[in-house]
N, C-alpha and C positions, 0 to 999 in steps of 0.2 A: 427543558428535557435534559436529563443527565447524560452526558456523552460517555461516562465511564461504566456503562452497563453492557454486558455481553449480549449480542443479538441472538445467540443460540439458547443459552440457559437463563438469561435475564437476571443474572447475579452481578454484583458490583465487581469491577476489575480493580484490584488493589494497587498494582504498580506496573511499570513498564516491562518488568521481567516476564509477566504472564500475558502481555498484550500482543495480539497480532491484528493489524488492520488489513482488511482484504478488500479488493475491488472486483466488481462484476459490472461490466459496461460503464455506466456513469455513476455508480453507487460505491461508497466507501463505508464499511461497517467494522466496528471493533468486536473482537472475539478473544476468549481465553485461548491459550495455545492448545489445551486439551479439547475444547469445544470446536476449534478449527479443524482438528484431525477428524472429529466425528462428522463435521460438515462436509469434509472432502470425501469421506466414505459414503455419505448419503447422496452426493452429487453423482449423477449417472452420465450426463452428456458434457461435451466440451463447451457448448454454448452456455450452460449453466454453471460453469466452473468459476470458483472464486480464486483469485490470485493474490498472494501476499504482497503488500505494499512495503512494509517495514521488514527489517531483518536482512540477512545476507542476500537473499534473492532480489529484494527490492533495491538494495544498495548497488548490486552488480548491474541491474537493469538501468538504474539512473546513470551510473558512470558510462555505460555503453551508449546510452541515448544522448548524453551530453557530448561525447566524442563524435557520434554520428551526426548530430545536428550542427556541431561546430564545423565539421568537414564540409557538409553541404552548404552552410551559410557562407563560408570563407572561400570556397572554390566555385568555379563555374562548371562543375562536373555535369550536372543535368539541367542547367539553366534555371528558368523560373519554376519548373516542375521540382527541381531539387530544393528550392526554397519552400515550396508547399510541403514536401515530404519532411523537411527539417522542422517546420512548425508542428506537424503531426507527431514528430518524434519528441516534442516537448511535453506531450500529454502525461507520460509516466513521471516526469519530473514535477509537474504540477500536482499530480496525485500524492507524491511523496511529501511535498511541502504542505499540502492540505492536511494530510494525515498527521504530520508533526504538529501543526498549529492547533488543529481541532482536538486531537485525541492524546498524543504523547506529551505535549507540553503541560498538560493539566495533571499528570500523574507523577508521583515520585519515582526515582530510578529503582529503588528497592525499599519495600516496607518491611520493617522488622516484625511488626505485629500482624502478620497475615493470618487469616483464618484458613485452616487446611481443610 
């Protein structure tokens, strides 16, 4: 299966510039940035909301979770419960790495010959 296909319009994603990977619970899906906006408008509930994994929001989430997990692992702030919370805080980091390996690394940064 080709991983460079938008899950909303089922057209090929040409480069990383138009790619947004989004997660909903334990699923990660690729979208065009325009299709992701349409998907957000279609989504009515918080439980069904897709959150972006890449981009600024994903980067800020990863940085905050790395800091949070490091503090909980290196201190005895909450004891063994803190270690469990730190392991759960690694989930967004795993999603970001998975998104990069599966979707982003296979696309060029910018394609000159994009179809509009």
